N, CA, C, O and CB atoms as a CASP TS submission, in Angstrom:
PFRMAT TS
TARGET T0000
AUTHOR 0000-0000-0000
METHOD Language model
MODEL 1
PARENT N/A
ATOM      1  N   MET     1     114.282  91.551  97.137  1.00  0.00           N
ATOM      2  CA  MET     1     114.043  92.258  98.375  1.00  0.00           C
ATOM      3  C   MET     1     113.922  93.752  98.064  1.00  0.00           C
ATOM      4  O   MET     1     114.778  94.327  97.392  1.00  0.00           O
ATOM      5  CB  MET     1     115.179  91.983  99.405  1.00  0.00           C
ATOM      6  N   ALA     2     112.863  94.361  98.555  1.00  0.00           N
ATOM      7  CA  ALA     2     112.629  95.790  98.319  1.00  0.00           C
ATOM      8  C   ALA     2     113.463  96.623  99.288  1.00  0.00           C
ATOM      9  O   ALA     2     113.645  96.262 100.450  1.00  0.00           O
ATOM     10  CB  ALA     2     111.124  96.133  98.470  1.00  0.00           C
ATOM     11  N   ARG     3     113.961  97.740  98.778  1.00  0.00           N
ATOM     12  CA  ARG     3     114.717  98.663  99.616  1.00  0.00           C
ATOM     13  C   ARG     3     113.887  99.912  99.847  1.00  0.00           C
ATOM     14  O   ARG     3     113.274 100.434  98.915  1.00  0.00           O
ATOM     15  CB  ARG     3     116.081  99.019  98.970  1.00  0.00           C
ATOM     16  N   PRO     4     113.863 100.389 101.066  1.00  0.00           N
ATOM     17  CA  PRO     4     113.133 101.636 101.300  1.00  0.00           C
ATOM     18  C   PRO     4     113.824 102.794 100.591  1.00  0.00           C
ATOM     19  O   PRO     4     115.050 102.905 100.607  1.00  0.00           O
ATOM     20  CB  PRO     4     113.018 101.926 102.811  1.00  0.00           C
ATOM     21  N   ARG     5     113.023 103.655  99.969  1.00  0.00           N
ATOM     22  CA  ARG     5     113.565 104.778  99.219  1.00  0.00           C
ATOM     23  C   ARG     5     113.750 106.009 100.081  1.00  0.00           C
ATOM     24  O   ARG     5     114.543 106.886  99.738  1.00  0.00           O
ATOM     25  CB  ARG     5     112.671 105.104  98.059  1.00  0.00           C
ATOM     26  N   GLY     6     113.051 106.092 101.173  1.00  0.00           N
ATOM     27  CA  GLY     6     113.093 107.318 101.966  1.00  0.00           C
ATOM     28  C   GLY     6     112.012 108.273 101.515  1.00  0.00           C
ATOM     29  O   GLY     6     111.072 107.877 100.824  1.00  0.00           O
ATOM     30  N   THR     7     112.139 109.500 101.894  1.00  0.00           N
ATOM     31  CA  THR     7     111.139 110.518 101.570  1.00  0.00           C
ATOM     32  C   THR     7     111.434 111.139 100.217  1.00  0.00           C
ATOM     33  O   THR     7     112.559 111.561  99.952  1.00  0.00           O
ATOM     34  CB  THR     7     111.096 111.605 102.655  1.00  0.00           C
ATOM     35  N   ASP     8     110.426 111.194  99.365  1.00  0.00           N
ATOM     36  CA  ASP     8     110.578 111.808  98.050  1.00  0.00           C
ATOM     37  C   ASP     8     110.313 113.312  98.083  1.00  0.00           C
ATOM     38  O   ASP     8     110.829 114.054  97.247  1.00  0.00           O
ATOM     39  CB  ASP     8     109.644 111.143  97.057  1.00  0.00           C
ATOM     40  N   SER     9     109.508 113.762  99.050  1.00  0.00           N
ATOM     41  CA  SER     9     109.184 115.178  99.118  1.00  0.00           C
ATOM     42  C   SER     9     108.708 115.514 100.521  1.00  0.00           C
ATOM     43  O   SER     9     108.070 114.695 101.182  1.00  0.00           O
ATOM     44  CB  SER     9     108.112 115.555  98.068  1.00  0.00           C
ATOM     45  N   ALA    10     109.024 116.726 100.972  1.00  0.00           N
ATOM     46  CA  ALA    10     108.528 117.218 102.255  1.00  0.00           C
ATOM     47  C   ALA    10     108.463 118.733 102.183  1.00  0.00           C
ATOM     48  O   ALA    10     109.298 119.371 101.542  1.00  0.00           O
ATOM     49  CB  ALA    10     109.435 116.748 103.443  1.00  0.00           C
ATOM     50  N   LYS    11     107.458 119.308 102.851  1.00  0.00           N
ATOM     51  CA  LYS    11     107.374 120.755 102.915  1.00  0.00           C
ATOM     52  C   LYS    11     106.627 121.161 104.169  1.00  0.00           C
ATOM     53  O   LYS    11     105.845 120.387 104.723  1.00  0.00           O
ATOM     54  CB  LYS    11     106.688 121.324 101.663  1.00  0.00           C
ATOM     55  N   VAL    12     106.873 122.364 104.602  1.00  0.00           N
ATOM     56  CA  VAL    12     106.201 122.931 105.765  1.00  0.00           C
ATOM     57  C   VAL    12     104.961 123.656 105.267  1.00  0.00           C
ATOM     58  O   VAL    12     105.038 124.470 104.347  1.00  0.00           O
ATOM     59  CB  VAL    12     107.146 123.897 106.568  1.00  0.00           C
ATOM     60  N   ILE    13     103.811 123.358 105.879  1.00  0.00           N
ATOM     61  CA  ILE    13     102.563 124.016 105.507  1.00  0.00           C
ATOM     62  C   ILE    13     101.878 124.524 106.777  1.00  0.00           C
ATOM     63  O   ILE    13     102.133 124.023 107.872  1.00  0.00           O
ATOM     64  CB  ILE    13     101.627 123.043 104.716  1.00  0.00           C
ATOM     65  N   LYS    14     101.020 125.508 106.623  1.00  0.00           N
ATOM     66  CA  LYS    14     100.283 126.042 107.756  1.00  0.00           C
ATOM     67  C   LYS    14      98.942 125.331 107.876  1.00  0.00           C
ATOM     68  O   LYS    14      98.170 125.276 106.919  1.00  0.00           O
ATOM     69  CB  LYS    14     100.083 127.564 107.613  1.00  0.00           C
ATOM     70  N   VAL    15      98.675 124.790 109.056  1.00  0.00           N
ATOM     71  CA  VAL    15      97.393 124.182 109.382  1.00  0.00           C
ATOM     72  C   VAL    15      97.056 124.565 110.816  1.00  0.00           C
ATOM     73  O   VAL    15      97.902 125.076 111.551  1.00  0.00           O
ATOM     74  CB  VAL    15      97.428 122.621 109.197  1.00  0.00           C
ATOM     75  N   ILE    16      95.825 124.316 111.199  1.00  0.00           N
ATOM     76  CA  ILE    16      95.394 124.515 112.575  1.00  0.00           C
ATOM     77  C   ILE    16      95.356 123.154 113.246  1.00  0.00           C
ATOM     78  O   ILE    16      94.709 122.235 112.744  1.00  0.00           O
ATOM     79  CB  ILE    16      94.000 125.225 112.647  1.00  0.00           C
ATOM     80  N   GLU    17      96.044 123.011 114.382  1.00  0.00           N
ATOM     81  CA  GLU    17      96.022 121.768 115.147  1.00  0.00           C
ATOM     82  C   GLU    17      95.186 121.999 116.394  1.00  0.00           C
ATOM     83  O   GLU    17      95.423 122.950 117.138  1.00  0.00           O
ATOM     84  CB  GLU    17      97.467 121.295 115.516  1.00  0.00           C
ATOM     85  N   THR    18      94.198 121.122 116.627  1.00  0.00           N
ATOM     86  CA  THR    18      93.388 121.188 117.839  1.00  0.00           C
ATOM     87  C   THR    18      93.564 119.900 118.607  1.00  0.00           C
ATOM     88  O   THR    18      93.786 118.843 118.017  1.00  0.00           O
ATOM     89  CB  THR    18      91.895 121.435 117.510  1.00  0.00           C
ATOM     90  N   GLN    19      93.467 119.981 119.920  1.00  0.00           N
ATOM     91  CA  GLN    19      93.493 118.809 120.773  1.00  0.00           C
ATOM     92  C   GLN    19      92.292 118.897 121.693  1.00  0.00           C
ATOM     93  O   GLN    19      92.061 119.918 122.340  1.00  0.00           O
ATOM     94  CB  GLN    19      94.829 118.707 121.580  1.00  0.00           C
ATOM     95  N   SER    20      91.518 117.797 121.745  1.00  0.00           N
ATOM     96  CA  SER    20      90.293 117.780 122.533  1.00  0.00           C
ATOM     97  C   SER    20      90.215 116.499 123.335  1.00  0.00           C
ATOM     98  O   SER    20      90.612 115.430 122.872  1.00  0.00           O
ATOM     99  CB  SER    20      89.059 117.925 121.633  1.00  0.00           C
ATOM    100  N   LEU    21      89.695 116.624 124.548  1.00  0.00           N
ATOM    101  CA  LEU    21      89.452 115.448 125.372  1.00  0.00           C
ATOM    102  C   LEU    21      88.177 114.778 124.882  1.00  0.00           C
ATOM    103  O   LEU    21      87.148 115.434 124.721  1.00  0.00           O
ATOM    104  CB  LEU    21      89.346 115.823 126.883  1.00  0.00           C
ATOM    105  N   ARG    22      88.245 113.488 124.647  1.00  0.00           N
ATOM    106  CA  ARG    22      87.091 112.742 124.150  1.00  0.00           C
ATOM    107  C   ARG    22      86.926 111.487 124.990  1.00  0.00           C
ATOM    108  O   ARG    22      87.909 110.933 125.483  1.00  0.00           O
ATOM    109  CB  ARG    22      87.254 112.385 122.640  1.00  0.00           C
ATOM    110  N   GLY    23      85.707 111.043 125.152  1.00  0.00           N
ATOM    111  CA  GLY    23      85.414 109.809 125.870  1.00  0.00           C
ATOM    112  C   GLY    23      84.759 110.075 127.210  1.00  0.00           C
ATOM    113  O   GLY    23      84.930 111.139 127.804  1.00  0.00           O
ATOM    114  N   SER    24      84.002 109.084 127.677  1.00  0.00           N
ATOM    115  CA  SER    24      83.264 109.226 128.932  1.00  0.00           C
ATOM    116  C   SER    24      84.001 108.621 130.121  1.00  0.00           C
ATOM    117  O   SER    24      83.551 108.754 131.259  1.00  0.00           O
ATOM    118  CB  SER    24      81.907 108.583 128.802  1.00  0.00           C
ATOM    119  N   GLY    25      85.128 107.958 129.869  1.00  0.00           N
ATOM    120  CA  GLY    25      85.910 107.390 130.958  1.00  0.00           C
ATOM    121  C   GLY    25      85.532 105.974 131.343  1.00  0.00           C
ATOM    122  O   GLY    25      86.014 105.454 132.350  1.00  0.00           O
ATOM    123  N   THR    26      84.681 105.350 130.560  1.00  0.00           N
ATOM    124  CA  THR    26      84.318 103.960 130.831  1.00  0.00           C
ATOM    125  C   THR    26      85.262 103.026 130.084  1.00  0.00           C
ATOM    126  O   THR    26      86.048 103.466 129.245  1.00  0.00           O
ATOM    127  CB  THR    26      82.849 103.685 130.427  1.00  0.00           C
ATOM    128  N   LYS    27      85.180 101.748 130.389  1.00  0.00           N
ATOM    129  CA  LYS    27      86.016 100.765 129.700  1.00  0.00           C
ATOM    130  C   LYS    27      85.723 100.757 128.198  1.00  0.00           C
ATOM    131  O   LYS    27      86.628 100.574 127.384  1.00  0.00           O
ATOM    132  CB  LYS    27      85.793  99.361 130.293  1.00  0.00           C
ATOM    133  N   GLU    28      84.472 100.953 127.844  1.00  0.00           N
ATOM    134  CA  GLU    28      84.062 100.950 126.443  1.00  0.00           C
ATOM    135  C   GLU    28      84.387 102.261 125.729  1.00  0.00           C
ATOM    136  O   GLU    28      84.478 102.287 124.502  1.00  0.00           O
ATOM    137  CB  GLU    28      82.582 100.676 126.345  1.00  0.00           C
ATOM    138  N   ASP    29      84.564 103.352 126.482  1.00  0.00           N
ATOM    139  CA  ASP    29      84.794 104.683 125.902  1.00  0.00           C
ATOM    140  C   ASP    29      85.846 105.416 126.731  1.00  0.00           C
ATOM    141  O   ASP    29      85.527 106.321 127.502  1.00  0.00           O
ATOM    142  CB  ASP    29      83.465 105.510 125.842  1.00  0.00           C
ATOM    143  N   ASN    30      87.108 105.010 126.560  1.00  0.00           N
ATOM    144  CA  ASN    30      88.207 105.584 127.336  1.00  0.00           C
ATOM    145  C   ASN    30      88.339 107.079 127.110  1.00  0.00           C
ATOM    146  O   ASN    30      88.037 107.579 126.026  1.00  0.00           O
ATOM    147  CB  ASN    30      89.511 104.897 126.986  1.00  0.00           C
ATOM    148  N   CYS    31      88.793 107.795 128.136  1.00  0.00           N
ATOM    149  CA  CYS    31      89.171 109.201 127.980  1.00  0.00           C
ATOM    150  C   CYS    31      90.506 109.251 127.259  1.00  0.00           C
ATOM    151  O   CYS    31      91.427 108.503 127.584  1.00  0.00           O
ATOM    152  CB  CYS    31      89.251 109.934 129.363  1.00  0.00           C
ATOM    153  N   ARG    32      90.604 110.139 126.274  1.00  0.00           N
ATOM    154  CA  ARG    32      91.852 110.291 125.527  1.00  0.00           C
ATOM    155  C   ARG    32      91.856 111.655 124.862  1.00  0.00           C
ATOM    156  O   ARG    32      90.817 112.298 124.710  1.00  0.00           O
ATOM    157  CB  ARG    32      92.023 109.157 124.469  1.00  0.00           C
ATOM    158  N   VAL    33      93.044 112.080 124.472  1.00  0.00           N
ATOM    159  CA  VAL    33      93.199 113.338 123.751  1.00  0.00           C
ATOM    160  C   VAL    33      93.211 113.027 122.259  1.00  0.00           C
ATOM    161  O   VAL    33      94.026 112.233 121.790  1.00  0.00           O
ATOM    162  CB  VAL    33      94.504 114.092 124.185  1.00  0.00           C
ATOM    163  N   VAL    34      92.307 113.654 121.522  1.00  0.00           N
ATOM    164  CA  VAL    34      92.202 113.479 120.077  1.00  0.00           C
ATOM    165  C   VAL    34      92.789 114.721 119.408  1.00  0.00           C
ATOM    166  O   VAL    34      92.434 115.849 119.752  1.00  0.00           O
ATOM    167  CB  VAL    34      90.711 113.245 119.635  1.00  0.00           C
ATOM    168  N   THR    35      93.685 114.505 118.455  1.00  0.00           N
ATOM    169  CA  THR    35      94.320 115.608 117.731  1.00  0.00           C
ATOM    170  C   THR    35      93.712 115.699 116.342  1.00  0.00           C
ATOM    171  O   THR    35      93.605 114.698 115.633  1.00  0.00           O
ATOM    172  CB  THR    35      95.865 115.415 117.645  1.00  0.00           C
ATOM    173  N   GLN    36      93.312 116.910 115.957  1.00  0.00           N
ATOM    174  CA  GLN    36      92.744 117.144 114.626  1.00  0.00           C
ATOM    175  C   GLN    36      93.537 118.240 113.927  1.00  0.00           C
ATOM    176  O   GLN    36      94.095 119.131 114.567  1.00  0.00           O
ATOM    177  CB  GLN    36      91.239 117.531 114.719  1.00  0.00           C
ATOM    178  N   TYR    37      93.577 118.156 112.602  1.00  0.00           N
ATOM    179  CA  TYR    37      94.250 119.152 111.764  1.00  0.00           C
ATOM    180  C   TYR    37      93.228 119.732 110.792  1.00  0.00           C
ATOM    181  O   TYR    37      92.527 118.994 110.100  1.00  0.00           O
ATOM    182  CB  TYR    37      95.466 118.524 110.994  1.00  0.00           C
ATOM    183  N   TRP    38      93.152 121.059 110.747  1.00  0.00           N
ATOM    184  CA  TRP    38      92.163 121.792 109.958  1.00  0.00           C
ATOM    185  C   TRP    38      92.856 122.773 109.026  1.00  0.00           C
ATOM    186  O   TRP    38      93.937 123.274 109.337  1.00  0.00           O
ATOM    187  CB  TRP    38      91.175 122.534 110.874  1.00  0.00           C
ATOM    188  N   ASP    39      92.229 123.051 107.870  1.00  0.00           N
ATOM    189  CA  ASP    39      92.735 124.132 107.027  1.00  0.00           C
ATOM    190  C   ASP    39      92.057 125.431 107.457  1.00  0.00           C
ATOM    191  O   ASP    39      91.201 125.422 108.342  1.00  0.00           O
ATOM    192  CB  ASP    39      92.480 123.837 105.504  1.00  0.00           C
ATOM    193  N   PHE    40      92.437 126.546 106.836  1.00  0.00           N
ATOM    194  CA  PHE    40      91.916 127.844 107.243  1.00  0.00           C
ATOM    195  C   PHE    40      90.503 128.111 106.741  1.00  0.00           C
ATOM    196  O   PHE    40      89.926 129.153 107.053  1.00  0.00           O
ATOM    197  CB  PHE    40      92.826 128.923 106.758  1.00  0.00           C
ATOM    198  N   ASP    41      89.937 127.186 105.967  1.00  0.00           N
ATOM    199  CA  ASP    41      88.541 127.301 105.536  1.00  0.00           C
ATOM    200  C   ASP    41      87.612 126.481 106.421  1.00  0.00           C
ATOM    201  O   ASP    41      86.411 126.409 106.158  1.00  0.00           O
ATOM    202  CB  ASP    41      88.398 126.856 104.083  1.00  0.00           C
ATOM    203  N   GLY    42      88.160 125.855 107.478  1.00  0.00           N
ATOM    204  CA  GLY    42      87.333 125.079 108.400  1.00  0.00           C
ATOM    205  C   GLY    42      87.141 123.632 108.003  1.00  0.00           C
ATOM    206  O   GLY    42      86.274 122.955 108.555  1.00  0.00           O
ATOM    207  N   ASN    43      87.932 123.139 107.056  1.00  0.00           N
ATOM    208  CA  ASN    43      87.817 121.747 106.624  1.00  0.00           C
ATOM    209  C   ASN    43      88.739 120.858 107.450  1.00  0.00           C
ATOM    210  O   ASN    43      89.920 121.162 107.617  1.00  0.00           O
ATOM    211  CB  ASN    43      88.147 121.615 105.123  1.00  0.00           C
ATOM    212  N   LEU    44      88.190 119.753 107.967  1.00  0.00           N
ATOM    213  CA  LEU    44      88.983 118.784 108.705  1.00  0.00           C
ATOM    214  C   LEU    44      89.877 118.031 107.734  1.00  0.00           C
ATOM    215  O   LEU    44      89.390 117.425 106.780  1.00  0.00           O
ATOM    216  CB  LEU    44      88.079 117.807 109.492  1.00  0.00           C
ATOM    217  N   LEU    45      91.182 118.067 107.973  1.00  0.00           N
ATOM    218  CA  LEU    45      92.139 117.401 107.091  1.00  0.00           C
ATOM    219  C   LEU    45      92.502 116.010 107.595  1.00  0.00           C
ATOM    220  O   LEU    45      92.622 115.072 106.808  1.00  0.00           O
ATOM    221  CB  LEU    45      93.396 118.243 106.953  1.00  0.00           C
ATOM    222  N   ALA    46      92.677 115.879 108.909  1.00  0.00           N
ATOM    223  CA  ALA    46      93.081 114.594 109.476  1.00  0.00           C
ATOM    224  C   ALA    46      92.749 114.584 110.957  1.00  0.00           C
ATOM    225  O   ALA    46      92.639 115.627 111.601  1.00  0.00           O
ATOM    226  CB  ALA    46      94.595 114.329 109.248  1.00  0.00           C
ATOM    227  N   GLU    47      92.594 113.370 111.480  1.00  0.00           N
ATOM    228  CA  GLU    47      92.325 113.205 112.897  1.00  0.00           C
ATOM    229  C   GLU    47      93.127 112.027 113.416  1.00  0.00           C
ATOM    230  O   GLU    47      93.197 110.983 112.768  1.00  0.00           O
ATOM    231  CB  GLU    47      90.816 113.006 113.160  1.00  0.00           C
ATOM    232  N   TYR    48      93.741 112.196 114.600  1.00  0.00           N
ATOM    233  CA  TYR    48      94.410 111.096 115.266  1.00  0.00           C
ATOM    234  C   TYR    48      93.696 110.840 116.579  1.00  0.00           C
ATOM    235  O   TYR    48      93.735 111.666 117.491  1.00  0.00           O
ATOM    236  CB  TYR    48      95.919 111.399 115.491  1.00  0.00           C
ATOM    237  N   ASP    49      93.044 109.692 116.667  1.00  0.00           N
ATOM    238  CA  ASP    49      92.362 109.245 117.876  1.00  0.00           C
ATOM    239  C   ASP    49      93.070 107.970 118.309  1.00  0.00           C
ATOM    240  O   ASP    49      92.946 106.952 117.629  1.00  0.00           O
ATOM    241  CB  ASP    49      90.806 109.011 117.638  1.00  0.00           C
ATOM    242  N   PRO    50      93.813 107.986 119.422  1.00  0.00           N
ATOM    243  CA  PRO    50      94.593 106.810 119.816  1.00  0.00           C
ATOM    244  C   PRO    50      93.738 105.578 120.108  1.00  0.00           C
ATOM    245  O   PRO    50      94.269 104.469 120.178  1.00  0.00           O
ATOM    246  CB  PRO    50      95.415 107.137 121.027  1.00  0.00           C
ATOM    247  N   CYS    51      92.438 105.746 120.278  1.00  0.00           N
ATOM    248  CA  CYS    51      91.564 104.598 120.549  1.00  0.00           C
ATOM    249  C   CYS    51      90.774 104.152 119.320  1.00  0.00           C
ATOM    250  O   CYS    51      90.020 103.181 119.388  1.00  0.00           O
ATOM    251  CB  CYS    51      90.603 104.940 121.669  1.00  0.00           C
ATOM    252  N   ALA    52      90.941 104.851 118.205  1.00  0.00           N
ATOM    253  CA  ALA    52      90.198 104.488 116.992  1.00  0.00           C
ATOM    254  C   ALA    52      90.709 103.164 116.455  1.00  0.00           C
ATOM    255  O   ALA    52      91.914 102.916 116.419  1.00  0.00           O
ATOM    256  CB  ALA    52      90.322 105.592 115.911  1.00  0.00           C
ATOM    257  N   LYS    53      89.795 102.333 116.047  1.00  0.00           N
ATOM    258  CA  LYS    53      90.161 101.064 115.441  1.00  0.00           C
ATOM    259  C   LYS    53      90.303 101.252 113.942  1.00  0.00           C
ATOM    260  O   LYS    53      89.553 102.004 113.320  1.00  0.00           O
ATOM    261  CB  LYS    53      89.116  99.971 115.761  1.00  0.00           C
ATOM    262  N   GLU    54      91.278 100.555 113.373  1.00  0.00           N
ATOM    263  CA  GLU    54      91.442 100.638 111.916  1.00  0.00           C
ATOM    264  C   GLU    54      90.252  99.988 111.230  1.00  0.00           C
ATOM    265  O   GLU    54      89.699  98.997 111.708  1.00  0.00           O
ATOM    266  CB  GLU    54      92.764  99.962 111.465  1.00  0.00           C
ATOM    267  N   LYS    55      89.869 100.574 110.087  1.00  0.00           N
ATOM    268  CA  LYS    55      88.771 100.009 109.314  1.00  0.00           C
ATOM    269  C   LYS    55      89.202  98.687 108.722  1.00  0.00           C
ATOM    270  O   LYS    55      90.319  98.541 108.225  1.00  0.00           O
ATOM    271  CB  LYS    55      88.315 100.975 108.209  1.00  0.00           C
ATOM    272  N   GLU    56      88.308  97.738 108.783  1.00  0.00           N
ATOM    273  CA  GLU    56      88.610  96.394 108.276  1.00  0.00           C
ATOM    274  C   GLU    56      88.541  96.355 106.771  1.00  0.00           C
ATOM    275  O   GLU    56      88.767  95.304 106.170  1.00  0.00           O
ATOM    276  CB  GLU    56      87.652  95.367 108.862  1.00  0.00           C
TER
END
């Protein structure tokens, strides 16, 4: 049985967090708030879209 080790490393870093309303409000395209994280050079680092489906 595997035991969880916990966190091996953590640090505070500076990023830009944006939140944007996305979607047209239909059943197929729900309205939701999408959160994105950017570096200071304008590169998208990560995006959280609560309606995004995981890649198969």
